[in-house]
C-alpha positions in Angstrom: 91.5 -105.8 30.3 92.6 -109.8 30.7 94.1 -112.2 32.9 97.4 -113.9 31.4 99.1 -117.2 32.6 102.6 -117.8 31.8 104.9 -120.1 31.5 108.4 -119.7 32.3 110.0 -123.3 31.3 112.8 -124.4 33.1 115.3 -121.3 33.3 115.4 -117.8 33.5 115.3 -117.5 29.3 112.5 -120.3 29.0 109.5 -117.8 28.7 108.0 -118.0 24.5 108.5 -115.0 22.5 104.7 -114.8 22.5 105.4 -114.2 26.2 108.1 -112.0 26.2 105.2 -109.9 24.4 102.7 -109.9 26.6 104.6 -108.8 29.3 105.8 -105.3 27.5 102.2 -103.9 27.8 101.2 -105.3 31.5 102.3 -103.4 34.3 100.9 -106.1 36.9 103.0 -109.1 37.1 103.0 -112.0 39.4 105.3 -114.4 40.5 103.9 -117.9 41.9 106.4 -118.3 44.3 105.1 -121.7 46.6 104.7 -124.6 44.0 108.8 -124.7 43.5 112.4 -124.9 44.6 113.6 -121.4 41.7 117.0 -122.7 40.6 117.5 -119.1 39.9 116.9 -115.4 41.7 113.8 -113.4 41.0 116.6 -110.8 40.1 117.7 -113.1 37.9 114.7 -113.2 35.9 114.0 -109.6 36.0 117.1 -108.8 34.8 116.7 -111.1 32.1 112.9 -110.0 31.8 113.9 -106.2 31.8 110.4 -106.4 34.5 109.7 -106.1 37.8 107.7 -109.0 39.1 105.4 -109.3 43.0 105.7 -112.2 44.7 102.6 -114.0 44.9 102.1 -116.8 48.0 99.8 -119.6 48.3 97.0 -117.8 50.1 96.9 -115.0 47.7 96.6 -116.6 44.5 93.8 -119.5 45.8 92.1 -116.7 46.9 91.4 -115.2 43.4 92.4 -111.7 43.9 94.1 -112.0 41.4 91.4 -112.8 39.0 89.3 -109.9 40.6 92.2 -107.5 39.4 92.1 -108.3 36.1 88.7 -106.9 35.9 90.3 -103.6 35.9 93.5 -104.2 34.2 95.7 -106.8 32.2 97.6 -108.8 35.2 99.9 -111.7 34.8 100.7 -115.0 36.3 104.3 -116.2 35.7 104.8 -120.0 36.7 107.4 -122.1 37.0 107.8 -124.3 34.6 104.4 -125.3 32.7 100.9 -123.3 33.8 98.5 -125.7 34.3 100.6 -128.0 36.1 99.2 -127.0 39.4 95.0 -127.4 40.4 95.6 -123.9 41.9 96.1 -122.5 39.0 93.1 -124.0 36.2 90.8 -122.6 39.7 92.0 -119.1 38.0 90.6 -120.3 34.4 87.9 -121.7 35.9 86.9 -118.6 37.7 87.4 -116.2 35.3 85.8 -117.8 32.6 82.3 -117.2 35.1 83.6 -113.9 35.4 83.3 -113.6 32.2 87.1 -112.2 32.4 89.4 -112.4 29.0 92.0 -115.0 30.1 94.8 -116.4 27.6 97.2 -119.4 28.6 101.2 -119.1 27.3 101.9 -122.9 27.7 106.0 -123.4 28.6 108.3 -126.4 29.6 107.7 -128.7 32.2 109.0 -131.6 34.2 107.0 -134.1 32.6 109.1 -132.8 29.8 112.2 -132.8 30.9 111.9 -136.3 32.9 112.9 -137.1 29.3 116.4 -136.5 29.4 116.8 -139.4 31.8 116.6 -141.7 28.4 113.2 -143.7 30.2 110.1 -143.1 27.7 107.4 -141.0 28.9 104.6 -143.5 27.7 106.3 -145.8 30.2 105.6 -143.1 33.3 102.4 -143.9 35.4 100.4 -142.0 37.3 103.0 -139.4 39.4 103.4 -139.1 43.1 104.3 -136.7 46.0 107.0 -136.6 48.3 105.7 -134.1 50.6 108.0 -132.7 54.4 107.3 -134.5 56.7 106.3 -132.3 60.1 106.3 -134.0 63.5 102.1 -134.7 62.7 102.6 -135.0 59.0 104.3 -138.5 57.4 101.9 -139.7 54.7 102.9 -142.6 52.9 100.5 -143.1 50.3 103.0 -142.1 48.0 104.0 -145.4 48.1 100.8 -147.2 47.1 100.8 -145.2 44.1 104.8 -146.4 43.2 103.8 -150.0 44.0 101.3 -150.0 41.4 102.8 -148.2 38.7 105.5 -151.4 39.4 102.5 -153.5 38.7 101.6 -152.4 35.3 105.5 -152.7 34.6 105.9 -148.7 34.6 107.7 -145.8 35.9 107.1 -143.4 38.7 107.6 -140.1 39.0 108.0 -138.9 42.6 107.6 -134.9 42.7 109.5 -133.3 46.3 107.6 -130.8 48.0 108.9 -127.2 48.4 112.1 -126.9 51.0 112.6 -130.6 51.0 116.4 -131.2 50.9 117.4 -134.1 49.0 118.4 -135.8 52.5 115.8 -135.0 54.5 114.4 -136.4 51.8 116.4 -140.0 51.5 116.2 -140.0 55.2 112.2 -139.9 54.9 112.1 -142.7 52.4 114.5 -145.0 54.3 112.2 -144.2 58.1 109.5 -145.8 56.6 111.5 -148.9 55.5 110.2 -149.6 51.7 112.2 -152.0 50.8 112.4 -151.0 47.2 114.7 -148.4 47.9 117.3 -149.7 50.0 117.3 -153.0 46.8 116.7 -151.1 43.6 118.7 -147.9 41.3 116.9 -145.3 41.4 117.1 -141.7 39.1 117.3 -138.5 40.9 117.0 -135.4 38.7 118.5 -132.0 39.8 117.7 -129.1 38.2 116.6 -130.7 34.4 116.3 -127.4 32.4 118.3 -125.7 33.8 121.4 -126.9 34.9 120.5 -130.6 34.9 122.1 -133.4 36.4 121.1 -137.2 36.4 122.3 -139.7 39.1 121.0 -143.5 38.6 122.1 -145.0 41.8 120.7 -146.5 44.6 119.7 -144.2 47.5 122.1 -145.5 49.9 124.9 -144.0 47.6 124.3 -141.2 45.6 126.0 -138.4 47.1 123.5 -135.4 48.4 125.8 -133.0 48.2 125.9 -132.5 44.4 121.6 -132.4 44.0 120.6 -129.2 44.2 116.8 -128.2 44.2 114.5 -128.5 42.2 115.2 -132.4 42.1 112.7 -135.1 41.6 112.6 -138.9 42.0 112.8 -141.5 39.2 111.4 -144.5 40.4 112.2 -147.0 36.9 109.8 -150.2 36.7 111.7 -152.3 34.1 114.0 -150.7 32.0 114.2 -151.2 27.8 117.4 -151.6 26.7 117.8 -148.4 25.3 116.7 -146.7 28.3 119.1 -148.7 30.0 121.5 -147.6 27.5 120.4 -143.9 28.0 121.0 -143.6 31.5 124.0 -145.1 31.8 125.5 -142.3 29.0 123.7 -139.0 31.1 124.3 -140.1 34.3 126.6 -137.8 36.9 
């Protein structure tokens, strides 16, 4: 018996051959469904991999019951992108170790790899930040400080987007907080990288929200190297 944490990559065919082989021998397969807006439907994934999956929400994953199940049978948790991008998944591995349950991690491509499609140099990125979905009583702005700190050291900022936050709403949130960087400088929007990749490089106000499909991310560039500038002009939509 073992627990398998397998990355799906960025499209329905992104899983590795090793991952596919494991799926053939496991009857209990979960699909984590709460950390990203999938660019494809669950049935497309099931058809491509010839499997049936059980969707696993945040409550189930954080309960760590999946590790208890792995004491009795082989269990797989499929994760969009890279399997260890979310700290919750690391907690599962920790519990497996404590309970002396065998585990295997099958890595795959993630947004942290795919942003290189923009032409930006990966080593020039600073700390990653997240843009949450605002509610009436929840509107944090701590991510702005991360952007400012990165700008001070001439580092780019990858801004991850909360699940369910449409681009038009994200734009309104950014405008509402009044952070003038977004109204003066060009930013980069990456839509469905690794699936139907589209890259936009413009001011926040002038990006066509209808062209931005989930999942997407925002990159706040710092000072650009001439090769980065050239690449952006060539790949942008």
